[in-house]
N, C-alpha and C positions, 0 to 999 in steps of 0.2 A: 550641619549646618546653621547651628545656635553660633550667635555671636560670643566670643567667651567672658564679656562679664554679663552674658544672661546664661549660660550653658549650665549652668546647678542646677536654676533655677526652673527652666525647661524641661531636664532632664526628671528630676524629682515628679513634676506635674503627672509623669507616668507611672509614678509609684502613688502619687496621691488621686489619681483616679480608681487603680486597681485597688485600694483599700476604701475608696468610696464605696466603689460596687460591693464589694463583701458585706459593708454594713447596711448598704441598699437592699442587698438576698438576704442579712439578717430577719431585718423588721419585715419583710416581704412573710419570711416562716415565722414567724411570728404574727402575724395579720392571717395569714390562713391553718394555724394550727387549730381553731375551732370550727374550720369546714369540715366537715365528716361528711364521706371517707376518702372524698377525691380532692383534699385542697392542695398537697403533696403535689398533684398531677397540676395542678394550677400554680404553681410556685417551680418547680422546674420549667413550665411553659413559658412563665414569664423570663427567666436569667437565659432562654434560648432569642430574646430578641434584640437586644444592643448587638450582640455579633451578628447574628443575619443581616440588620439593617442599615448599621455602619460597617461593617468588614466588609459585606455579600456586594452593596448596592452603591457605596459613595468611597471607598479607601480605595486608590489608586495604586498599581504596581510603585515603588522608587524609581527613581531616575539612576540611580545606580547601578540598582538591579535588570531592569530594561536594558543600560547599556553592555552590562554585562554578558546579556545573552543575544546581545549583537541588535538588540530593535536601540536604533541609533537615534530615528526620527522621531520614533514615540515617547523616549526618553528625553527628547530636549523637549517635546510637546508639555510630555508633565510639568517637565523643572519651570517650562515658565507659566502654566497654571498656578502652580505651587509659590511662585516669585512674584506673580499676578503681573506681570512684565514681560515683554519680548525682547527685552536686552539682556539676555542671559548668556553671550560668548563664552565670557571669561569663567565663568563658574565652570560651564559646559567643557569648556578647554581641559580646565583643573581636573575635571572628573575624566574625561579620556587619557590625560596623561599620566593620573593615578593606575588606572586599568591598568595602561602600558606598561607603568612600575610592576605591578604587581604579576603580571606576566612573567615580566624580565627576571624577577626576584624569585620565584620558583613556587611549590607549595609553601604556605602559611605554615603545616603541621612541621617541615622541615624546619623552617626560621626558627619558629617561636621556641626551640631547643637548642638553637646556637646561644653562645656565650655573651654575645651582642645585646640579648633580649631576654636575659638571667632575672633580673629585677624585673621586668614585667612579667614573669612568668613565675616567679615565686608570688610576689604581689598577688596578681591573679589567682591562686590557690589559698593563700593565708588570709585575703580581706572575706572570702564569704566563707570560708570554716568559721573565723572569730563571729562571725554574722549568726552563723547557730550553734555554735559552742555557748551562746549569753545564753541558752535553754527555752529559746521563742516558742518557735513550734511545742515546746513541752508543756509551756504555759497557754498558749494558744487552744492545742488541742484539747487538755486536758482540764483548762478552766473550770466549763461547768462541770466537771465531778471534783475540783479543789473547793469551787465555792460552795457546790450542794452538801460535801462535805462539814462546812461551817456555816451552814446552817444560813446563807444568805442570799437567796432570789428565789426560796420556795422550792418544792420538791415538784418533780415528775418532769417532763418534756419541758414544757415553758418557762421552766425554772432556768434550765439548760438554753435556750435560747435567747432568754432575755441575759443572760451572763453573757452569752459571743456577746450581744450587741453592746455589753456594756465596753468590753476589750475591744470589740473593732472600732466604737466612738472616740474612746481614749485614744487609741491609735490615727484616727483621720486628724484629729485634732492636732495631737505631737506631728503629723508628716506636711498638715501647715505651717505651722513653725518652724520646719525645716525650712520648706518653699520660699517663705520670706527672708532667712537667715546664712541660707549657705554660701550665697554669693557676696554678704556684708562681712562672714566671720572668717569664713574658708572651710575647710572638707575639715583638717587635722583639729580647731579648736575645737569643734563640734563634735567629733569622733572622740577625742579622750573627755568632754565634759560625759558625755552620756554613756564612754566607760563607768568613770566615778561614781554617774549616781547609779546606774544600774548595778555595779558592785553593791554598793551599801543598800538599796531595794535589795536586792535578794540575801545576803547577810543579815539584813534586819529582820526580812521574812524566816527564814533560818531560827533564828532567835525567836520569835513569837510562837514560831509555830512548836519549839524547844520548850517554852513554856507552857503552851497548850498542852502539851503530852502530858506534865506532871498533874493535870486537871483531872479529876477523876467521872466526872461528867459527858454524857454520850458529844456531845458539840461542844462549841467553843463560845465563851461568853460573848456577849453584844457588844462590847466594848472591843473585846480580842477579833471578834469577827470584823469589823468594821474598819479597825487597823489593817487585816490582813488583807481588806479589798485595795485600802490606799495604797498600801505597800506595792501590790500585783499591779496597779493602775500606774505607778511612780515609774516602775520598770516598764512597763509598755508604753510610757511614754520617751524612755528613754531611747527607748529601740525605736520610737515612729520618727523621731527626727533625725537619730545616730545612724545606729548601725542597720537601720532598713533600706533606707532608702540609698546611704551613700556607700556600701559595700555594694552597692550595683554602677553607683555614679562612678564613683573614682578608677574599678578596673577599665570600663569603658574608655576614660580619658587617656591611660597611661600607654595601650597600644596604639603605636605605630600602624598606616595603614594595611601595610604587607603582613601585620601577624594579627589584625582586630578580627577577623572571624575568628581567628584558632582560639586567640586570646580569652575571647567571648565566649564559647564554647566552654572552655576548660570551667571558665567561672559557674558557666551555670550547670554542669556538671558536677564540679565540691560542691555547690550551695544545695541542688536534690536529694546527690549522695549522704551527705553530713546531716541535714534535716529530714530525710530518713530515716538514718541511725537512730538522731536524739528521740525522735518520734515512737520508735518501734520500742527502745531499750530505756526510757521512762519511768515506764510503771514497776517494770524490774530493781532498776536504781533505788525509786522512791519506796519501795517495801523493804529493799534492804540497809538503803543508808535514812531511811526517813527523812527529815527535814534536812540533812546533810546534805541531800543532792540540791540544793540551795546552795549550799555554801560554795558547793562544785563550780555552778554556775557563775557565781559571783567572782569566785577566786579568775574563771574565765574572763569575764569583764576585765579584771585588774590586767590581768596578762596582752590582753585584747589593746588597751590601752598604752602601755608599755613598748609593743609594738608599733601603734601609731606614734608615738613619743618619739622613738630612734629610728625607724626606720621608712617612715610614710612622707614624701615629700607634699608640701603645698603644691594642688594646682589650679587655685582659682587665680580668674584673669588669664593665665596664658595660653595665647592661640595655641590649639589643639597639634598642629603640626611642630608646635616645640615640645610640646610634655614630652614625649619621651625620652629625647635629647637632655631635658632638663630633670627626669626622674632618675636617668645615668651618671648624671652629673654628681648624686647627693650623696656629701662624704662618707657612707656607708658602700653605694650600688658601684659608686666608680670602681672599688677596688674587685669587685666582680664581673664588671662586665667588661673593662678594658685591660688590656697588659699593664701591670704595675702601677693602676690606676692610671694610668694618664692618658686624657682624653683626646683623641686624635687631632689635628689641629684644623683639619677640614671639616670639623663638627662644630655648625655655630651653637654657642651656650651664652644666653644671656645672663651674667654671673648675679647679678641683681636679681634674679629670682632664685637663687641656689638660697635653698633651706639647710644650714648649718648650724651646729654647734658653734659658742664663740671661742671655743680654745680651735677650732678648725677653720675658721674663715682666713686665716691669713693666709693657711695655707693652701687654703682654693684658690687665691688667687696668684698663687706663684704658678699650681701646677695649668690654669687656663693662662 
């Protein structure tokens, strides 16, 4: 529903709301820590209020969902309420036509595995996989233990809560940066910068921990401890404005209507599965590889940046109905999606939107 020039901003507002809610929850946990013995009950009770009030009382079904279930009049009423106008016939007709086209096109789970949609399928798997390969879950889940081990925020449960709140605050600030810049700089530029920044931060953190391991003292020095905190926050910032929100934004943009439900389901499955895998294996890797595990995460950042540079087309400002064809027309994907790399003449592609290397642009024009 968002206009192309604001699509990234509006999509990332969802991510901003999510990380802000997590930060608020951490602050509440710190506030209820000293309320014994029922403070944890208060914390859990407060967490249920936003979803109950907003989701249960004020959030309507989407027009698309209502129309898909045959509730045409109610779907039109919700659309009029969202648009704050009665003049929604054009958009309502578009939704009806899209629903009919989806029915004629068959199952999205069959379509998404056909040759025409291979670019969308590969990107739907690769982007969330790279997102979790950066090690974000490991750092977020175990930041209390990491910071506790270097004596940063004190001992005990309160120190754990403060460490988590610091991580969450940095991520909120970084997500705000992404909200401002995503429709100005584009997706590719932000992801490439975030990959470089995250790689440098994690490799530097590994070097700092390796140097500290040679010290005979039980804890790191104050200077090294502060340095470790700064490097972790630099990594969290790179994730907050880069791979955090954009690994959700781009897969949602590149899927056409008839494969969107299947494509987004695949993206979510890969993200959750790979995130759980990293979280479950991190402690074992840390024990066996020690500081080397952060070098591994840093190299994952580097690989992710190279993938974006060579294989991810820019989607900023492109109307949603054109994004799928734009992705297939990319110099790499068109040879995978179309026989002999020849784009069918009946498929409209704006050649000014192609993201190609300089050496291939003349060839692109010939093919088109």
